C-alpha positions in Angstrom: -31.1 6.2 138.8 -29.7 9.5 140.4 -29.2 9.5 144.1 -31.7 12.0 144.6 -34.5 9.4 144.1 -33.3 7.7 147.0 -33.3 8.6 150.8 -31.3 7.0 153.9 -32.0 7.2 157.3 -29.5 5.9 160.1 -30.4 4.6 163.1 -33.0 2.8 165.2 -29.9 2.1 167.0 -31.4 1.8 170.3 -34.1 -0.4 170.0 -36.5 -2.8 169.0 -35.3 -3.3 165.4 -38.3 -3.2 163.0 -40.3 -0.3 162.7 -44.3 -0.5 162.5 -45.9 -1.2 159.1 -47.0 2.6 159.0 -44.8 4.5 160.8 -45.7 8.0 162.2 -46.4 10.6 159.4 -46.4 14.3 160.0 -46.9 15.6 156.4 -47.1 19.3 157.0 -47.5 19.1 160.6 -45.4 22.4 162.1 -45.1 24.0 158.8 -44.1 27.3 159.5 -41.3 26.1 162.1 -40.2 23.6 159.5 -39.9 25.6 156.4 -38.3 28.6 158.5 -37.9 30.3 154.9 -36.0 33.6 155.6 -35.6 36.0 152.7 -32.5 33.8 151.8 -34.6 30.6 151.8 -32.2 28.2 154.0 -32.7 26.3 157.0 -30.6 23.8 159.4 -32.1 21.1 161.1 -31.2 18.7 164.1 -33.0 15.8 166.1 -33.7 16.2 170.2 -33.5 12.5 170.6 -35.8 12.5 173.8 -37.4 9.5 175.7 -40.2 11.9 176.8 -40.8 13.0 173.2 -38.7 13.6 170.2 -38.8 17.3 168.2 -36.8 18.6 165.3 -35.2 22.1 166.1 -35.0 24.2 162.7 -33.1 27.5 162.4 -32.9 29.7 159.9 -29.5 30.7 158.0 -28.8 34.1 156.4 -27.1 35.4 153.7 -23.7 35.2 155.6 -24.3 31.5 156.6 -25.2 32.5 160.1 -27.7 30.7 162.3 -30.7 32.3 164.2 -34.2 31.6 165.7 -34.1 27.9 166.7 -37.9 26.6 166.6 -39.1 22.9 167.9 -41.5 21.0 166.3 -42.7 17.5 167.6 -41.9 14.4 165.5 -45.0 12.8 167.2 -42.6 9.9 168.4 -40.2 9.3 171.5 -36.3 8.7 171.3 -34.2 6.4 173.3 -30.6 6.0 174.1 -27.7 3.7 173.9 -26.1 2.3 177.0 -22.6 2.1 178.4 -21.6 -1.6 179.4 -22.9 -0.4 182.7 -26.1 0.6 181.4 -25.5 4.1 181.8 -27.6 6.2 179.0 -24.8 8.0 177.0 -24.5 11.8 177.9 -24.1 12.7 174.2 -24.3 11.0 171.2 -27.4 9.2 172.2 -27.8 7.1 169.1 -24.1 6.5 168.3 -24.6 7.4 164.6 -24.2 9.5 161.9 -27.6 10.7 159.7 -30.4 10.6 162.0 -32.2 13.9 160.0 -31.7 13.8 156.4 -33.5 15.9 153.8 -34.9 14.7 150.4 -36.4 17.0 148.1 -38.9 19.0 149.9 -39.3 16.4 152.9 -37.4 15.7 156.0 -37.1 12.6 157.9 -36.1 11.4 161.3 -36.1 8.6 163.4 -37.9 8.0 166.7 -35.7 5.3 168.2 -37.9 4.7 171.3 -41.2 4.0 169.4 -39.7 2.5 166.6 -41.0 4.6 164.3 -39.8 7.3 161.3 -41.6 10.9 160.9 -41.4 12.8 158.0 -42.4 16.5 157.1 -43.2 18.2 154.2 -40.9 21.6 154.5 -42.2 23.4 151.9 -45.8 22.9 150.4 -45.3 25.2 147.5 -42.7 23.1 146.5 -44.0 19.7 145.1 -41.3 18.9 143.1 -39.5 16.2 145.6 -38.8 13.0 143.6 -40.1 9.7 144.3 -38.3 8.4 147.5 -37.3 5.1 149.0 -36.4 5.6 152.8 -34.1 2.9 154.3 -33.4 2.7 158.3 -30.5 0.7 160.1 -31.8 -0.9 163.0 -29.5 -1.9 166.3 -30.5 -3.5 169.1 -31.4 -7.3 169.6 -33.1 -7.2 165.8 -30.2 -5.6 163.6 -30.8 -5.3 160.0 -32.4 -2.6 157.5 -36.1 -2.1 156.8 -36.9 -0.1 153.4 -40.2 2.1 152.9 -41.8 3.6 149.7 -42.6 7.3 150.6 -45.9 8.9 149.9 -46.8 12.2 151.0 -50.6 10.9 150.8 -50.4 7.5 152.4 -47.2 7.7 154.4 -44.6 5.2 154.5 -45.3 1.9 152.9 -43.0 -1.2 153.9 -41.0 -2.1 150.5 -39.9 -5.9 151.0 -39.1 -7.9 154.2 -36.7 -6.8 157.1 -33.3 -7.5 156.1 -31.6 -8.9 158.9 -27.7 -8.6 159.7 -25.9 -11.7 160.9 -24.9 -12.1 164.3 -20.9 -12.0 163.2 -21.5 -8.7 162.5 -23.6 -7.2 165.1 -24.8 -8.9 168.3 -26.4 -6.6 170.6 -29.2 -6.5 173.1 -32.3 -3.7 173.5 -31.1 -1.0 174.1 -28.1 -1.7 172.5 -24.8 -0.6 174.3 -22.1 1.5 172.6 -20.4 2.8 170.9 -18.4 -0.3 170.3 -20.5 -2.9 168.7 -23.2 -0.6 167.5 -24.8 0.0 163.9 -23.8 3.7 162.8 -24.9 4.7 159.4 -26.8 3.9 156.1 -26.8 5.3 152.7 -27.0 4.7 148.9 -24.0 4.8 146.6 -24.1 7.8 144.2 -26.0 5.6 141.4 -28.2 4.2 143.5 -27.1 0.6 142.6 -26.2 -0.3 146.3 -27.1 0.3 149.9 -24.3 0.8 152.4 -24.3 0.6 156.1 -21.3 0.8 158.9 -21.3 -1.2 162.2 -18.8 -0.9 164.8 -16.3 -3.4 166.1 -14.1 -2.9 169.0 -10.9 -1.3 169.5 -10.3 -3.0 173.0 -9.8 -6.6 174.2 -11.4 -8.5 172.5 -10.6 -6.6 169.3 -12.8 -7.2 166.6 -12.9 -5.4 163.1 -15.7 -3.2 162.2 -17.8 -3.8 158.9 -18.7 -2.1 155.9 -21.8 -3.8 154.5 -23.4 -3.6 151.0 -26.6 -4.8 149.5 -27.2 -4.7 145.8 -30.6 -2.6 144.3 -32.2 -4.1 141.5 -35.1 -2.2 139.9 -35.3 -0.3 143.1 -35.4 -3.3 145.4 -32.4 -3.9 147.9 -31.3 -7.1 147.7 -32.3 -9.8 150.4 -29.4 -12.0 149.6 -26.3 -11.9 151.8 -24.5 -8.8 152.0 -21.2 -7.8 150.7 -18.7 -7.5 153.7 -15.7 -5.6 153.9 -13.3 -5.3 156.6 -9.9 -3.8 156.9 -6.9 -4.6 158.7 -6.6 -1.7 161.9 -10.1 -0.8 161.1 -12.4 -1.4 164.3 -14.7 1.3 164.9 -16.3 2.1 161.4 -18.4 5.1 162.0 -19.6 8.0 159.9 -18.8 8.1 156.1 -19.8 9.1 152.6 -19.1 8.9 149.2 -16.7 11.3 147.9 -17.1 10.0 144.2 -19.1 7.4 142.6 -16.5 4.5 144.1 -14.8 6.2 146.8 -15.7 6.4 150.3 -14.4 8.8 153.2 -14.8 6.4 156.7 -13.9 7.8 159.9 -12.8 5.6 163.0 -12.3 6.9 166.8 -9.4 4.5 167.3 -7.2 6.0 164.7 -8.9 8.9 162.4 -9.8 8.1 159.1 -9.7 6.2 155.7 -10.4 6.5 151.9 -11.7 3.0 150.7 -12.1 2.3 147.0 -15.3 0.3 146.2 -15.2 -2.2 143.2 -17.9 -3.1 140.6 -18.8 -6.3 143.0 -19.3 -3.5 145.9 -16.3 -5.0 148.0 -14.1 -2.2 149.9 -10.4 -1.9 149.6 -8.7 0.5 152.3 -6.4 2.7 149.9 -5.5 5.3 152.6 -5.4 4.5 156.4 -4.4 8.4 157.6 -3.5 8.2 161.7 -4.2 11.5 162.9 -2.0 12.4 165.8 -3.7 14.0 168.8 -7.0 13.0 167.7 -9.4 12.0 170.4 -12.5 10.3 168.6 -13.0 11.1 165.3 -16.3 9.9 164.6 -18.1 12.2 162.0 -17.2 12.9 158.3 -18.1 15.9 155.9 -16.4 17.1 153.0 -16.2 20.2 150.8 -15.1 18.9 147.3 -15.0 22.4 145.6 -12.4 22.8 148.2 -10.8 19.3 147.6 -11.2 18.8 151.3 -12.4 16.2 153.8 -13.3 16.8 157.4 -12.6 14.5 160.3 -14.9 15.7 162.9 -13.6 15.0 166.3 -16.0 14.6 169.2 -12.9 14.8 172.1 -11.4 18.0 171.0 -12.4 21.4 169.7 -11.0 20.6 166.1 -11.8 19.9 162.7 -9.0 17.7 161.0 -8.8 18.6 157.4 -7.6 16.0 154.7 -6.9 16.3 151.1 -9.9 14.2 149.2 -7.5 12.8 146.6 -4.6 11.4 148.7 -6.3 11.4 152.4 -3.1 13.5 153.5 -3.4 15.9 156.7 -3.7 19.5 155.8 -3.9 21.0 159.4 -6.6 21.6 161.5 -9.4 24.4 162.2 -9.9 25.5 165.8 -13.3 26.0 167.2 -13.9 28.0 170.3 -17.1 26.9 172.9 -17.8 28.4 176.1 -15.5 26.5 178.7 -12.6 26.2 176.6 -11.0 23.2 175.2 -11.4 20.8 178.4 -13.9 18.1 177.6 -14.9 19.6 174.5 -15.6 18.2 171.0 -17.6 18.6 167.8 -20.4 16.1 166.9 -22.7 16.0 163.7 -22.0 18.2 160.8 -23.1 19.4 157.4 -21.8 21.8 154.8 -23.4 24.3 152.7 -21.8 26.8 150.6 -18.5 26.5 151.8 -19.7 26.7 155.5 -19.8 23.9 158.0 -22.4 23.6 160.8 -21.6 21.4 163.6 -23.4 20.5 166.8 -20.7 20.9 169.6 -20.2 18.9 173.4 -21.3 22.3 174.6 -24.8 22.9 174.4 -24.5 25.0 171.0 -23.6 25.0 167.2 -20.3 26.2 165.8 -20.5 27.7 162.1 -17.1 27.7 160.0 -16.2 29.4 157.1 -14.2 26.7 155.4 -12.4 28.9 152.7 -11.4 31.1 155.3 -10.7 28.4 157.8 -12.2 30.5 160.6 -15.1 30.3 163.0 -18.0 32.8 162.1 -20.4 32.1 165.2 -21.2 30.0 168.1 -25.1 29.8 168.7 -25.6 29.3 172.2 -28.7 27.1 172.6 -29.0 26.6 176.4 -32.3 28.4 176.1 -33.6 25.0 174.4 -32.9 22.9 177.4 -30.2 20.5 177.9 -28.0 19.4 175.3 -28.0 15.5 175.9 -30.1 14.6 173.0 -28.9 16.8 170.1 -28.2 14.3 167.2 -27.9 14.8 163.2 -27.8 17.9 161.3 -29.3 18.5 157.7 -29.8 21.2 155.6 -32.2 22.7 153.4 -32.3 23.6 150.5 
């Protein structure tokens, strides 16, 4: 089975764990806004995670890779925020995760943490070629675990198997969860769809707790309910964003030191092969890659800089500087995605930075302040 036949969503990492049996379904809603078909047929999307009502923001990508024309479309659900240990809602990165918006075929999926639902949209009704999909959601809060659904554009999402609980030794939180330490982060299938993987953060401060890379085998399209394979690595405490860079190799970020390259065995157990401490990094939380350039990107939420690493060795290759209004003080980059050698990154400032990865230079900063406040911007996905 191919990766394109499966779709993973990240987190209801701020609310009650289990989505409803029939989560909100929005096929075709807001069609013109979601398709945003420019002459070049490409679109970028991100989520505005808002407790008063979630929305997807879509933007046209032109032939030069530049963004324009942001348009909102309601998801029909509400958002929810992780909180600090003092109970204060997060000012940015309000789900504490990577991957809260995902595109599969001609469908777009996102989470509504405040209503415990998943919304999905048909991006382009002219394209009916999307494959059969399974959507799996990583849940945080007091009832942490994974829910999976069959996707049907007529009937919506239907539960596929029972809710898979995560043991309290891996994650032990209340609802809403506090974070980032201790919270759920990301979920995705491996490239051949034989296993489902997720990251859960530990804590880099006293009492120190190692983070976890969790894997469940997949048999005949069903995620195993047996005890998962759990991998932990020395000095890796805040397992955050990750992605597969080969069939059995993971690129993993950790804001306590930088990034790692992890080899995954036939038993889905992970082994950290490269531990890259990034000098001067502030909060490397997100990952991106362009394997055509043999380069991995460690995205820093604390400074306006993209750290670059060799995709084979994990050795630092330098950094790419970003300019946003207000300079570098208190700046940072968040969810990011790559298309045709161009990276799109949500910034701590209210906008998106567009970077030419081949030339290693910024092409654009699109100011989004006209859309409203920055707080809830999460996830980024590209289509096609």
